[in-house]
N, C-alpha and C positions, 0 to 999 in steps of 0.2 A: 897472268899475275894473280896471285891469291889476294882475295879481299882481306883487308885488315879487320880482325875481330874487334868489334866494338865492345868495350867493357863498360857496363852500367855502374854508376856510382853506388856505393853501399852505405847504409846508415850505420854508424858506429855507436848509436845511443843504446844504452842497456835496455833489454826487454824486461818489463816487470814480471816477476814470478809470483804465481798465485800462492797465497798462504795455505800451506798444507793443513793447518788446524783451523777448522771453521769456527766462526764466532759462536760462543756458547753463553747462555745466561748464567749469572753467578749462582753458586750453590746455595740451596735453601737451608743448609745446616743439618738436614736429616735425609735419610734415604727415601727415595720415591717408592711408595707402596705399590705392591703388585696390583694388577687389575682385579684379580679375583678377591684380594683382601679388601680393596675399596668397595667393590660391589657387595661383599658380604656384610660390611658395616652398614651400608645403606638399607639393606633389606631387613625387615622386621618379620621374624617368623610368625605366621598366623595360621592356625589350623581351624578350618571351618567345621562346625558340628556335623556329625554324620547322621544324626537322627534328632527327633523332636525332644527326647529326653535329655540328650546332651546339650541342645540349645537352651532348654530351660535351666539346666545346671549352670551354664556359662552366664546366663542372664541374672540368676540369683547371686552369683559371685560378684558380678559387676555392680548390682544394686547394693550388696553388702559393703563393698569397698567405697561406694559413693556415700552411703549413710555414715560410715565411720569417718570419712573425710569431712563431711558436713558437721558431724557432731564435734569433732576436734576443732574445727574452725569456729563453731559457736562458743565453745568453752574458752577459746583464746580471745574471743571478741572480734573476730574477723568480720568486717562489715559485709562481705559477700554472703555470709551464711547466717547472719543475724535475722531475727524477725523484725518486721517494720517498727514495732514499738521500741526496739533497742538500738535502732540505727541513728546515725547522725552525731555530730560533735557535741551537741547539747546533752544528749543522753549519756555519752561517754564521760562528759564533765561531771554530771550528777552522780554517776556510779563511782568515779574516782573520789569525789567529794565525800560521799558516805563511807567508802572503804578506807579512806585515810584517817578516819576517826573511830574511836572506841565507842560503841553504842551498847550500854549495859542492858537496855530493855529489849535488845534483840534476843536475849536468852530468857526473858520472862515467860513468854508463851510456851516454849519447850519445858521450862521448869514446872509450870502449872500442869501441863499435860502429864509429866512424869509423876507428880504428886497425885493426880487423879487416878493413874494406874495403880499406884501403891495403895490407895485406899480400898481397892477392890480385891487385893490379894489377902488371903485368909491368915494374916498375922495374928499374934495374940492381941487381946483387946486393948491393953495399954498402948501398944505400938500403933495399932490402927487409929486409936483416939488421937495420938500425937500427930499422925499424918493428916487426919481430918482437921485438926486445929491449924496446922500450917496452911493447908489448902484454903480454909475459910478466910484467912487473912491475906493470902497471896492474890486473890481475885481483886479486892479493892486496890491493892498496890499496882496491879496491872492496869486498872482503869485510870489511876493517877498518872501512870507513865505514858499513856496514849497522847496527852497533850504535848508531850515533849517531841513526839514525831511531827506534830503540826507545826511547832516552832522551827524544827529542823527543815521542814518543807519550805517555810518562808525564807529561811536563810539561803537555802540552795537556789531558790528562784531569784532572789536578789543578786546573789553572786553570778548566776548564769546571765542575768540581764546586763550586768556590767561587762562581762567577758564577751557576750554574743548579743550586741544591741540590735542586730538586724535579723536574728533568728526567731522562729516561732517557739515560744516558751509554754504553750498550752499543755497542761498535764505534767509539767516537769516536777512540780512540788509533790504531787501524789506519787509520781514514779520514784522519787527519792525516799519518801516516807515508807512506801511498801518495801523498798530494799533495806531500809534501816531496821524493819521489824523482822527480817530474816537472819538466821544465824549465818555467820560468815562462811562456814564450809558449804552451806546450801545455796548461796547466792549464785545467780546465773544472769549473765555470763560471769565467769570466775573473776574475782578481784585481781587487778593488775598492779595495785599498790597496797602496801602494808600500812598499819596505823602509824601516823607520822608522815606519810607521803613518800616513803621509801619504795621504789619500784620492786615488784616481785621478780626475782631472777628467773630467767627462762629455764625450763627443764632440759637437762642434757639429753 
């Protein structure tokens, strides 16, 4: 007799099929740069000097660029480049206080100097006598205007004490008075406000 073939039961449950498309991260909205392009952007081309003369030339160019950057920063009033005497919020307040007002005696000293130069030019005698006459009377006027700078220094110091009660105000009055005696185009750092308190627009 032949043995009866035993049939094993089979499982009819469906076999899960692997997803043919692997999971991918969402698109970044821009194409992925090539490896050569990304490496090229990270690298900064630098050429080493081949001799001492070339090294000196590169050093001079770097020094010149640094001096220009520092000078522009000082003219803008950037605290990083200012001298110690011009640093701090109190000094900035004194500069803006003086620059926001019209100071007539700031032009007195340049006017006297111009008259003095005119007196030594060989003009005809009547013209030279006229210049001498104006010059002789301008000096006393200049002396009378000097106390106005003193009163301005007191006002600046009082205003600074009200605004900065915890700051050191030593020398702030003299600092403001000396700035007031300078012509506006020659003031340093450059004024950031116009007469009346209107800010100076930045240069394009």
